[in-house]
C-alpha positions as CSV (number, residue, x, y, z in Angstrom):
1,X,5.0,9.1,-17.4
2,X,6.4,11.4,-15.0
3,X,8.4,9.8,-12.2
4,X,7.8,11.4,-8.5
5,X,7.8,9.4,-5.8
6,X,4.4,10.1,-3.8
7,X,1.0,9.1,-6.4
8,X,-3.1,9.4,-6.0
9,X,-5.3,7.5,-7.5
10,X,-5.8,10.3,-10.1
11,X,-2.6,10.3,-10.4
12,X,-2.8,6.2,-11.6
13,X,-5.5,7.5,-13.5
14,X,-4.0,9.4,-15.3
15,X,-1.6,7.3,-16.0
16,X,-3.4,5.2,-17.3
17,X,-6.2,6.9,-19.1
18,X,-2.9,7.7,-21.2
19,X,-0.5,4.7,-22.0
20,X,-4.7,2.3,-22.8
21,X,-5.9,5.6,-24.3
22,X,-9.9,4.6,-22.2
23,X,-11.8,8.4,-20.9
24,X,-10.3,9.1,-17.8
25,X,-14.0,9.0,-15.6
26,X,-13.9,4.6,-16.5
27,X,-9.4,5.1,-15.2
28,X,-11.2,6.4,-12.4
29,X,-13.9,3.5,-12.2
30,X,-10.7,0.9,-12.1
31,X,-8.6,2.6,-10.1
32,X,-10.9,2.7,-6.5
33,X,-12.3,-1.0,-7.8
34,X,-8.9,-2.3,-7.1
35,X,-8.1,-0.4,-4.4
36,X,-11.6,-1.6,-2.4
37,X,-10.8,-5.7,-3.7
38,X,-7.5,-5.4,-2.3
39,X,-9.0,-3.2,0.7
40,X,-12.2,-5.8,0.5
41,X,-9.5,-9.2,0.5
42,X,-7.1,-7.1,4.0
43,X,-10.9,-7.1,5.8
44,X,-12.1,-11.0,5.2
45,X,-8.7,-12.2,5.2
46,X,-6.5,-10.6,6.9
47,X,-4.5,-10.3,3.6
48,X,-3.9,-10.4,-0.5
49,X,-1.1,-11.6,-3.1
50,X,-0.5,-10.0,-5.1
51,X,1.7,-12.2,-7.6
52,X,5.6,-10.3,-8.2
53,X,4.7,-8.3,-6.3
54,X,4.4,-8.3,-3.1
55,X,1.7,-9.4,-0.1
56,X,-0.2,-7.3,2.4
57,X,-1.0,-8.5,5.4
58,X,-3.2,-7.0,8.3
59,X,-1.4,-8.6,11.6
60,X,-2.8,-7.0,15.6
61,X,-0.2,-4.9,17.5
62,X,-1.0,-6.1,21.8
63,X,-1.8,-2.2,23.9
64,X,1.5,-1.6,25.6
65,X,3.0,0.9,27.4
66,X,4.7,3.8,26.6
67,X,6.3,6.9,26.7
68,X,5.4,10.3,25.7
69,X,8.5,12.2,24.6
70,X,7.1,15.5,25.8
71,X,6.7,14.8,28.8
72,X,8.0,11.4,29.5
73,X,4.2,10.0,31.1
74,X,3.3,6.5,30.6
75,X,0.9,6.5,28.6
76,X,-1.2,2.8,27.0
77,X,-1.3,2.2,23.8
78,X,-4.5,0.8,22.7
79,X,-4.6,-2.5,21.0
80,X,-4.5,-2.6,16.4
81,X,-4.5,-3.2,13.6
82,X,-0.7,-3.0,11.4
83,X,-0.9,-3.1,7.7
84,X,2.1,-5.4,6.0
85,X,3.6,-5.6,3.0
86,X,6.3,-7.8,1.9
87,X,6.9,-7.2,-1.8
88,X,8.4,-10.0,-4.7
89,X,12.1,-11.0,-4.8
90,X,11.1,-10.3,-8.8
91,X,10.4,-6.8,-7.1
92,X,13.2,-6.9,-4.9
93,X,15.4,-7.7,-7.7
94,X,13.7,-4.6,-10.1
95,X,14.7,-2.3,-7.3
96,X,18.1,-3.5,-6.7
97,X,19.1,-3.9,-10.1
98,X,17.4,0.1,-10.5
99,X,20.0,1.1,-8.3
100,X,23.6,-0.6,-10.2
101,X,22.8,1.2,-12.3
């Protein structure tokens, strides 16, 4: 598998196709289904935990006053949901081992 910084759904599907020999069409469907399951879990429950990978949480940010840095004008930033990811201890350990090499 080629190492890169940004992955698209197609990149992940291509990797599955090469590693497991499934059809590209089935791999794309598989990747899209997994992403849709994660999105639905976030929408319905506000969190998704993937064992040994990490957890995604939806947090609510209150509205606040911000400042346009160009004009220095105060602007109201509306209330919104933000997505946070917390990696599992296993992922953190793995990343730190890779950096020690």
